[in-house]
C-alpha positions as CSV (number, residue, x, y, z in Angstrom):
1,X,176.5,174.3,89.8
2,X,179.4,173.2,92.0
3,X,181.1,170.3,90.5
4,X,179.4,170.7,87.4
5,X,180.0,171.8,83.9
6,X,177.5,174.4,83.3
7,X,176.0,174.9,79.6
8,X,174.2,177.9,78.2
9,X,170.8,176.8,78.8
10,X,169.8,179.2,75.5
11,X,171.4,177.0,73.4
12,X,168.3,175.9,71.9
13,X,167.6,177.9,68.7
14,X,166.4,177.5,65.2
15,X,169.4,177.8,63.4
16,X,173.1,177.6,64.5
17,X,174.1,181.2,62.6
18,X,176.9,183.2,64.3
19,X,177.8,186.4,63.4
20,X,180.6,185.0,61.7
21,X,178.1,184.6,58.8
22,X,178.6,188.5,58.1
23,X,182.2,188.4,57.5
24,X,181.6,185.0,55.0
25,X,178.9,187.4,53.6
26,X,181.5,190.0,52.9
27,X,184.0,187.9,51.8
28,X,181.5,186.2,49.5
29,X,180.6,189.4,47.9
30,X,184.5,189.4,46.9
31,X,183.8,186.0,45.6
32,X,180.9,187.4,43.6
33,X,183.0,189.6,41.8
34,X,185.3,187.6,40.7
35,X,182.9,185.0,39.2
36,X,181.3,187.8,37.2
37,X,185.0,188.3,35.9
38,X,185.2,184.4,35.5
39,X,182.3,184.4,33.4
40,X,183.2,187.6,31.2
41,X,186.8,185.7,30.1
42,X,185.2,182.2,29.8
43,X,182.4,183.8,27.2
44,X,185.4,185.8,25.3
45,X,187.7,182.9,25.6
46,X,185.2,180.7,24.3
47,X,184.4,183.5,21.6
48,X,188.1,183.9,20.5
49,X,188.4,180.2,19.7
50,X,185.8,179.8,17.4
51,X,186.6,183.1,15.5
52,X,190.2,181.7,15.6
53,X,189.0,178.2,14.5
54,X,186.3,178.6,12.4
55,X,186.8,181.7,10.5
56,X,190.6,182.3,10.9
57,X,190.6,185.3,12.8
58,X,191.8,186.9,15.6
59,X,188.6,188.4,17.5
60,X,186.8,188.3,20.8
61,X,183.8,189.6,19.5
62,X,180.2,187.1,19.5
63,X,180.4,184.5,17.1
64,X,178.6,181.5,15.5
65,X,179.8,178.4,13.7
66,X,178.9,178.6,10.3
67,X,175.7,177.0,8.9
68,X,177.8,175.3,6.1
69,X,181.1,173.7,7.0
70,X,183.8,172.0,4.5
71,X,184.6,168.6,4.7
72,X,188.2,169.6,6.3
73,X,186.4,170.8,9.0
74,X,186.0,167.6,10.6
75,X,190.2,168.0,11.7
76,X,188.7,171.5,13.6
77,X,187.3,169.3,17.0
78,X,190.2,166.5,16.5
79,X,192.6,169.0,17.2
80,X,190.9,170.9,19.7
81,X,190.3,168.1,21.8
82,X,193.7,166.7,21.5
83,X,195.1,169.9,23.1
84,X,192.7,169.6,26.0
85,X,194.0,166.1,26.1
86,X,197.8,167.4,26.9
87,X,196.5,169.9,28.9
88,X,194.8,166.9,31.2
89,X,197.9,164.5,30.9
90,X,200.4,167.2,31.6
91,X,198.7,170.2,33.6
92,X,195.8,168.5,35.7
93,X,193.7,165.6,34.8
94,X,191.1,167.5,36.8
95,X,189.8,169.9,33.8
96,X,188.6,166.4,32.7
97,X,184.9,166.0,32.6
98,X,182.1,168.4,32.6
99,X,182.9,170.4,35.9
100,X,180.0,169.7,38.3
101,X,180.7,166.3,39.6
102,X,184.6,167.8,40.1
103,X,183.7,170.8,42.3
104,X,181.0,168.0,44.4
105,X,184.5,165.9,44.8
106,X,186.5,168.5,45.6
107,X,183.9,169.6,48.2
108,X,183.5,166.1,50.1
109,X,186.7,164.6,49.6
110,X,188.9,167.6,48.9
111,X,188.4,169.9,52.4
112,X,187.2,172.5,49.4
113,X,190.3,173.3,48.3
114,X,191.0,173.6,44.5
115,X,194.3,174.5,42.9
116,X,195.3,177.5,41.2
117,X,196.3,175.4,38.1
118,X,192.4,174.2,38.0
119,X,191.4,178.0,38.1
120,X,193.9,178.6,34.8
121,X,193.7,175.2,33.1
122,X,189.6,174.5,33.2
123,X,188.4,177.6,31.7
124,X,191.0,177.1,29.1
125,X,190.4,174.1,28.4
126,X,186.7,174.6,28.1
127,X,187.3,177.5,25.8
128,X,189.3,175.4,23.5
129,X,186.6,172.3,23.6
130,X,183.5,174.7,22.8
131,X,185.5,176.9,20.5
132,X,186.6,174.2,18.5
133,X,183.1,172.9,18.0
134,X,182.5,170.6,21.2
135,X,178.9,170.6,22.0
136,X,178.8,171.5,25.4
137,X,177.8,174.4,27.4
138,X,179.4,177.1,29.8
139,X,177.8,176.5,33.3
140,X,179.8,173.0,34.4
141,X,183.0,175.1,33.1
142,X,182.2,178.3,35.2
143,X,181.1,176.3,38.1
144,X,184.2,174.8,38.5
145,X,185.9,177.9,37.7
146,X,183.8,180.1,40.0
147,X,184.3,177.6,43.1
148,X,188.3,177.5,42.1
149,X,188.4,181.0,42.6
150,X,186.2,181.0,45.4
151,X,188.2,177.8,47.2
152,X,191.4,179.8,46.0
153,X,190.2,183.2,47.9
154,X,189.1,181.4,51.0
155,X,192.4,179.7,51.2
156,X,193.9,182.9,51.8
157,X,192.7,183.2,55.1
158,X,192.3,181.0,58.3
159,X,189.0,179.1,57.4
160,X,187.4,175.8,58.3
161,X,186.5,173.2,55.8
162,X,183.1,174.4,56.3
163,X,183.7,178.2,55.5
164,X,185.7,177.3,52.7
165,X,182.8,175.1,51.2
166,X,180.5,177.9,51.2
167,X,183.2,180.4,49.3
168,X,183.6,177.8,47.0
169,X,180.0,177.2,46.4
170,X,179.7,180.9,46.6
171,X,182.0,181.4,43.6
172,X,180.1,178.5,41.5
173,X,176.9,180.3,42.1
174,X,178.5,183.6,41.0
175,X,179.6,182.3,37.8
176,X,176.6,180.8,36.8
177,X,174.5,183.7,37.6
178,X,176.9,186.0,35.4
179,X,176.5,183.7,32.4
180,X,172.9,182.8,32.6
181,X,171.1,185.4,34.6
182,X,169.7,183.4,37.0
183,X,170.7,184.2,40.4
184,X,167.4,182.3,41.9
185,X,168.4,179.4,40.1
186,X,171.9,179.1,41.0
187,X,171.0,179.4,44.6
188,X,168.8,176.9,44.5
189,X,171.4,174.8,42.5
190,X,174.2,175.4,45.1
191,X,171.4,174.0,47.7
192,X,170.1,171.0,45.5
193,X,173.6,169.6,44.3
194,X,176.2,171.5,45.9
195,X,176.1,173.1,49.5
196,X,175.1,169.3,51.1
197,X,173.2,171.6,53.9
198,X,170.6,174.4,54.5
199,X,172.1,176.5,56.9
200,X,172.0,180.4,57.0
201,X,175.9,180.3,57.2
202,X,176.1,179.1,53.6
203,X,172.8,180.2,51.9
204,X,173.1,183.9,52.7
205,X,177.1,184.4,51.7
206,X,175.7,182.0,48.8
207,X,172.8,184.4,47.9
208,X,175.2,187.6,48.4
209,X,177.7,186.3,45.9
210,X,174.9,185.6,43.3
211,X,173.2,188.7,43.5
212,X,176.7,190.4,43.5
213,X,177.5,188.5,40.1
214,X,174.0,189.7,39.0
215,X,174.5,193.6,39.4
216,X,177.9,193.0,37.7
217,X,176.0,191.1,34.4
218,X,175.0,194.2,33.0
219,X,178.0,195.6,32.8
220,X,180.0,192.8,31.5
221,X,177.9,190.5,29.3
222,X,174.3,191.7,29.3
223,X,170.8,192.2,30.5
224,X,167.5,190.9,30.5
225,X,166.3,186.9,29.7
226,X,168.7,184.7,27.6
227,X,166.4,183.3,26.2
228,X,162.9,185.1,25.9
229,X,159.9,183.4,25.6
230,X,156.1,184.9,26.3
231,X,153.8,182.2,25.4
232,X,151.0,181.3,27.6
233,X,148.8,178.6,26.2
234,X,145.4,178.2,27.2
235,X,145.1,175.0,28.7
236,X,142.1,172.8,29.7
237,X,141.1,171.2,32.7
238,X,143.4,168.1,32.2
239,X,146.5,170.0,30.3
240,X,148.3,169.7,33.6
241,X,148.0,165.9,33.1
242,X,149.5,166.0,29.9
243,X,152.4,168.5,30.8
244,X,153.2,165.2,33.5
245,X,152.8,163.3,30.5
246,X,156.0,165.0,28.5
247,X,157.7,165.3,32.0
248,X,158.1,161.5,32.0
249,X,158.8,161.3,28.8
250,X,161.4,163.6,29.5
251,X,162.5,161.4,32.3
252,X,163.0,158.4,30.2
253,X,165.1,160.3,27.7
254,X,167.5,161.6,30.3
255,X,167.7,158.3,32.1
256,X,168.4,156.5,28.3
257,X,171.0,159.2,27.7
258,X,172.7,158.5,30.9
259,X,173.0,155.1,30.0
260,X,174.6,155.6,26.8
261,X,176.5,158.0,28.5
262,X,178.4,155.9,31.1
263,X,178.2,153.1,28.3
264,X,180.1,154.8,25.9
265,X,182.8,156.0,28.9
266,X,183.1,152.0,29.6
267,X,183.8,151.6,26.0
268,X,186.1,153.9,26.1
269,X,188.2,152.2,29.1
270,X,188.6,149.1,27.0
271,X,190.7,151.0,24.2
272,X,194.3,150.0,24.4
273,X,195.7,153.5,24.4
274,X,196.5,156.3,26.9
275,X,193.3,158.3,27.9
276,X,195.3,161.1,26.3
277,X,194.2,160.3,23.2
278,X,190.4,159.9,24.0
279,X,189.1,163.3,23.2
280,X,190.8,163.2,19.8
281,X,188.3,159.9,19.2
282,X,185.7,162.1,20.4
283,X,186.5,165.2,18.7
284,X,186.6,162.8,15.3
285,X,182.8,162.0,16.1
286,X,182.5,165.7,17.1
287,X,183.7,166.5,13.3
288,X,181.4,163.8,11.4
289,X,178.6,164.9,13.4
290,X,179.0,168.7,12.4
291,X,179.3,167.8,8.7
292,X,175.7,166.1,9.3
293,X,174.4,169.1,11.0
294,X,176.6,172.1,12.1
295,X,174.1,172.9,14.4
296,X,174.8,170.5,16.8
297,X,178.3,172.3,17.3
298,X,179.4,174.7,20.1
299,X,177.2,176.0,23.3
300,X,174.1,175.9,20.8
301,X,172.2,179.1,22.4
302,X,171.0,179.4,18.9
303,X,169.4,176.5,19.0
304,X,167.6,177.0,22.1
305,X,166.3,180.2,21.1
306,X,165.0,178.7,18.0
307,X,163.1,175.9,19.7
308,X,161.4,178.5,21.9
309,X,160.0,180.5,19.3
310,X,158.8,177.2,17.7
311,X,160.8,177.7,14.3
312,X,161.7,173.9,14.1
313,X,160.1,171.8,11.7
314,X,159.7,168.5,12.4
315,X,162.5,166.8,10.3
316,X,165.0,169.4,11.7
317,X,164.1,168.8,15.4
318,X,164.5,165.3,14.6
319,X,168.0,165.5,13.2
320,X,169.1,167.9,16.1
321,X,167.7,165.5,18.5
322,X,169.6,162.5,17.3
323,X,172.5,164.0,15.8
324,X,173.3,166.5,18.8
325,X,172.6,163.2,21.5
326,X,175.5,161.6,19.3
327,X,178.0,164.0,19.3
328,X,177.6,165.0,22.8
329,X,177.6,161.6,24.6
330,X,180.6,160.4,22.6
331,X,182.5,163.7,23.2
332,X,181.6,164.0,26.8
333,X,182.3,160.1,27.7
334,X,185.8,160.6,26.0
335,X,187.0,162.7,28.9
336,X,187.1,166.4,26.9
337,X,185.9,169.3,29.0
338,X,182.4,171.2,29.0
339,X,179.0,171.4,30.4
340,X,176.2,169.6,30.8
341,X,173.0,171.8,31.0
342,X,173.2,173.8,27.5
343,X,173.3,170.2,25.8
344,X,170.4,169.1,27.9
345,X,168.5,172.1,27.3
346,X,168.8,171.2,23.3
347,X,168.1,167.6,23.7
348,X,164.7,167.9,25.9
349,X,163.9,171.0,23.7
350,X,164.0,169.0,20.4
351,X,161.9,166.3,22.0
352,X,159.2,168.7,23.2
353,X,159.4,170.7,20.1
354,X,158.4,166.6,18.0
355,X,155.8,165.9,20.7
356,X,154.3,169.4,19.9
357,X,153.1,168.1,16.3
358,X,150.4,165.9,18.1
359,X,149.9,168.0,21.4
360,X,146.5,169.4,21.3
361,X,147.2,172.4,22.9
362,X,150.5,175.0,23.2
363,X,152.9,175.8,20.9
364,X,156.6,174.1,19.4
365,X,157.9,176.7,22.1
366,X,155.6,175.4,25.2
367,X,156.3,172.2,24.7
368,X,159.9,172.7,23.9
369,X,160.2,174.5,27.6
370,X,158.7,171.7,29.2
371,X,161.1,169.3,27.4
372,X,163.9,171.3,29.1
373,X,162.8,171.8,32.2
374,X,161.7,167.9,32.8
375,X,164.9,166.5,31.2
376,X,167.1,169.1,33.4
377,X,165.6,168.4,36.7
378,X,165.5,164.6,36.2
379,X,169.0,164.5,34.9
380,X,170.5,166.4,37.5
381,X,167.7,165.5,39.9
382,X,167.4,169.2,40.7
383,X,164.0,169.7,39.7
384,X,163.4,173.2,42.1
385,X,166.5,174.6,40.3
386,X,165.2,173.4,36.6
387,X,162.2,175.0,37.2
388,X,163.4,178.5,38.3
389,X,166.1,178.4,36.0
390,X,163.4,178.2,32.8
391,X,161.4,180.8,34.6
392,X,164.8,183.0,35.1
393,X,165.6,182.3,31.6
394,X,162.8,182.7,29.7
395,X,161.2,185.2,32.3
396,X,158.0,183.8,31.5
397,X,156.0,183.3,34.8
398,X,153.1,182.2,33.4
399,X,153.9,178.8,32.5
400,X,155.3,177.7,35.9
401,X,152.6,175.2,37.1
402,X,153.2,173.5,33.8
403,X,156.8,173.4,34.9
404,X,156.2,172.1,38.1
405,X,154.6,169.4,36.9
406,X,156.7,168.3,33.9
407,X,160.0,168.3,36.4
408,X,158.0,166.5,39.1
409,X,157.1,164.0,36.6
410,X,160.7,163.8,35.1
411,X,162.1,163.7,38.3
412,X,159.9,160.9,39.8
413,X,160.8,158.7,36.7
414,X,164.2,159.1,37.4
415,X,164.9,158.4,41.1
416,X,162.7,155.4,40.4
417,X,164.3,153.9,37.6
418,X,167.9,155.1,38.0
419,X,170.4,154.4,41.1
420,X,172.7,157.5,40.5
421,X,172.1,161.0,38.1
422,X,174.8,162.0,35.3
423,X,176.6,164.2,38.0
424,X,177.0,161.0,40.5
425,X,177.6,158.1,38.8
426,X,181.3,159.5,37.5
427,X,181.9,160.3,41.7
428,X,180.3,156.7,42.5
429,X,182.4,154.9,40.3
430,X,185.9,156.4,41.9
431,X,184.9,154.9,44.8
432,X,182.6,157.5,46.7
433,X,179.0,157.4,47.4
434,X,176.9,160.1,48.5
435,X,173.3,160.6,49.4
436,X,171.0,163.2,47.6
437,X,168.5,163.2,49.9
438,X,168.2,166.3,52.6
439,X,166.4,165.8,55.5
440,X,166.8,167.0,59.1
441,X,169.2,164.7,61.3
442,X,167.3,162.9,63.8
443,X,169.7,163.8,66.2
444,X,168.6,167.3,65.7
445,X,164.7,166.6,66.5
446,X,165.0,163.8,69.3
447,X,165.2,165.3,72.9
448,X,167.2,163.4,75.4
449,X,164.1,162.9,77.4
450,X,163.5,160.3,75.0
451,X,166.5,158.1,74.7
452,X,167.9,158.7,78.3
453,X,167.2,155.8,80.9
454,X,165.3,156.3,83.7
455,X,165.6,156.0,86.5
456,X,169.6,155.6,86.5
457,X,171.5,153.8,88.9
458,X,172.9,156.2,91.6
459,X,175.4,155.9,94.2
460,X,174.6,158.1,97.7
461,X,176.4,161.1,98.5
462,X,176.8,159.8,101.9
463,X,178.8,156.4,100.9
464,X,182.3,155.9,102.2
465,X,185.2,155.5,99.5
466,X,186.0,152.1,101.2
467,X,182.3,150.7,100.6
468,X,182.3,152.2,96.8
469,X,185.6,150.4,96.3
470,X,183.5,147.4,97.8
471,X,180.5,147.7,96.2
472,X,182.9,147.9,92.3
473,X,184.8,144.5,93.5
474,X,181.4,143.0,94.5
475,X,179.9,142.2,91.2
476,X,181.4,142.0,86.9
477,X,178.4,143.4,85.7
478,X,178.7,146.9,87.4
479,X,178.6,149.8,85.0
480,X,181.7,151.9,84.1
481,X,180.5,154.8,86.3
482,X,178.0,156.0,88.7
483,X,176.2,159.3,89.5
484,X,176.7,160.3,92.7
485,X,173.7,161.9,94.3
486,X,172.2,163.7,97.7
487,X,169.6,162.5,99.8
488,X,167.1,164.9,97.7
489,X,167.9,163.6,94.3
490,X,170.2,166.3,93.7
491,X,173.6,165.4,91.4
492,X,176.7,165.6,93.0
493,X,179.2,164.9,90.9
494,X,180.2,161.2,89.1
495,X,182.6,158.4,90.1
496,X,184.0,155.5,87.2
497,X,185.7,152.1,87.9
498,X,189.1,154.3,87.2
499,X,188.6,156.4,90.2
500,X,188.3,153.1,92.1
501,X,191.2,151.5,90.9
502,X,193.4,155.1,91.5
503,X,192.1,154.9,94.8
504,X,193.1,151.2,95.7
505,X,196.6,152.4,94.2
506,X,197.2,155.2,95.8
507,X,196.1,153.4,99.1
508,X,193.0,156.2,100.2
509,X,192.2,155.6,103.7
510,X,188.5,155.0,102.2
511,X,186.9,157.1,105.1
512,X,186.4,160.4,102.3
513,X,182.5,160.5,101.4
514,X,181.9,160.5,98.0
515,X,180.2,163.9,98.2
516,X,184.1,165.4,98.6
517,X,185.5,163.2,95.8
518,X,182.9,162.8,93.3
519,X,184.0,164.2,89.9
520,X,183.3,167.0,87.9
521,X,181.0,165.9,85.3
522,X,179.0,167.3,81.9
523,X,175.3,167.3,82.5
524,X,172.4,167.3,80.2
525,X,168.8,168.4,80.3
526,X,166.0,166.7,79.0
527,X,164.7,168.6,76.8
528,X,167.9,169.4,74.7
529,X,168.5,167.9,71.6
530,X,170.7,164.3,71.2
531,X,172.4,166.2,68.6
532,X,174.0,168.8,71.0
533,X,174.7,166.1,73.8
534,X,176.4,163.9,71.2
535,X,178.6,166.6,70.1
536,X,179.3,167.6,73.8
537,X,180.4,163.4,74.5
538,X,182.4,163.5,71.4
539,X,184.6,166.8,72.4
540,X,184.8,165.7,76.1
541,X,185.0,162.1,75.6
542,X,182.5,161.4,77.6
543,X,180.6,157.5,77.8
544,X,178.1,158.7,80.5
545,X,176.3,161.7,80.9
546,X,173.7,162.2,84.1
547,X,170.5,164.2,82.8
548,X,169.0,166.3,85.2
549,X,166.1,169.1,85.7
550,X,166.1,172.6,84.7
551,X,164.3,173.9,87.5
552,X,164.7,171.2,90.2
553,X,168.2,170.6,89.4
554,X,167.3,166.3,90.5
555,X,168.8,163.7,88.5
556,X,166.2,162.0,86.4
557,X,168.3,159.7,83.9
558,X,171.5,158.8,82.3
559,X,172.6,158.5,78.7
560,X,175.4,156.5,77.7
561,X,176.9,156.2,74.1
562,X,174.5,153.3,73.8
563,X,171.1,155.5,74.3
564,X,172.8,157.4,71.3
565,X,172.4,154.5,69.3
566,X,168.4,154.6,70.1
567,X,168.0,157.9,68.0
568,X,168.4,156.1,64.7
569,X,166.8,153.3,65.7
570,X,164.0,155.3,66.5
571,X,164.3,157.1,63.4
572,X,164.5,154.0,61.3
573,X,161.2,152.9,63.6
574,X,158.9,155.4,62.1
575,X,160.5,155.1,58.6
576,X,159.3,151.6,58.3
577,X,156.4,150.8,60.7
578,X,153.1,151.0,59.1
579,X,150.0,151.7,61.3
580,X,146.7,153.3,60.5
581,X,146.2,156.4,62.6
582,X,142.2,156.1,62.4
583,X,140.0,152.9,63.6
584,X,136.7,152.6,61.8
585,X,134.0,151.3,63.9
586,X,132.9,147.7,63.6
């Protein structure tokens, strides 16, 4: 249409993906290989420092911490933690913590850029921490390390911030997949925790990276489920209710652990010493806890296997539960480096193993698995990730309904009781609050026709410039601009108060018709989304956009910036207004 900017009329689609997603998928394949390699290096580094610290040998062969420790072994976690404090102060403070909040922060405020030294120091510091007895898992460090590699790779190319985020998360998902053999859970973890979107342009590359890492895993780490469990208990009709109860108890456990963790972190912040020394104090607590029960030291994968096998008695499970919680809370709050997934699995599993002694069905392994899943879903606020994580770790699909009940219950408990999760509390304390609810943007579902002002005030195309000047001068309540229409309702263009001032300044003759001087105008259609129009108005800095019919091209309304606010108003109204849909007779 002459005088108006035309836009593609087939732009209404389910998804916004473009062929560029294929380029990102190819890049994600490379990132997936790097993430798998980083996971192999991290696990080898952990083994190296475990061998060195507790066995006095130079080896990268898999090694466990001895089941009996001498008194002098208290000093081992202290030395390792002191090294981490020095690395954090003189290297990068971003290596402190368990990795996931730091990755989220890099995505939200760092434009998905992570420095090279973080990619090098994070796995090294985590390996030192875990290898010298730190009660952590490898998942948080590999998320940060894999994400750093994806970010660094992305920074080699001309990519947008959103595309860098995709490759950062792809590296994180690849690392998790390589360590645990859980590609589906890794992708869900990316969606529920890191991407802050559900779009093909991010989902497809992240999935590619996870699949590539899973393909590398048999050659680098091993194949098969990490913690096989084949139990399938005969469950009565009310059994899922008891599973949900176990989930609620795990949710309470999750909330208590989170409160204790950040309470201890506040206590460390009150110490009259530099934070560089805090990890050493945490290491001292780890050393003492290790003397009580050496099983609480290190990644603790053997504990998870014992819990799933139902091999721990009541007293052993209680000691593991209390001692592991103590060393984990003190060490993590001190600012050392290490992940939270494996400790949560152990703590939830230990509580489930204790509960199993009073449950009327199922073995200790079954209730331990429910506890692991529920505490993971509740603490991380990622119930779907927790369920699929448990299924892929054990290779057991039979317990899926029970896991769903437990995880949903644990998740429901924590979201009602706790304002923030263990992952977002630290970010909020740095001044960055984020919402974890993923909803469809109301701008993407509301149509222009629902918010436009109709009919619109217009000026006729046959009006002269002189008459238009007089029109604007005759009242102070005039709009800033008006659509110009022909006698049949067809849109010609738009004139504004600025146009009138220009005509007056330039001394226009005033005999020209508005049809000849109306400016080029952006248009909207009533069936397109408010989001599309809002983007167009932002790009072109338009304050008023006429709305025309697709078929007859006649003006039917107008949208201003004020109308765009109605989108939020209508969405809020739909959320808050309660009314019955059906009226009963009488």
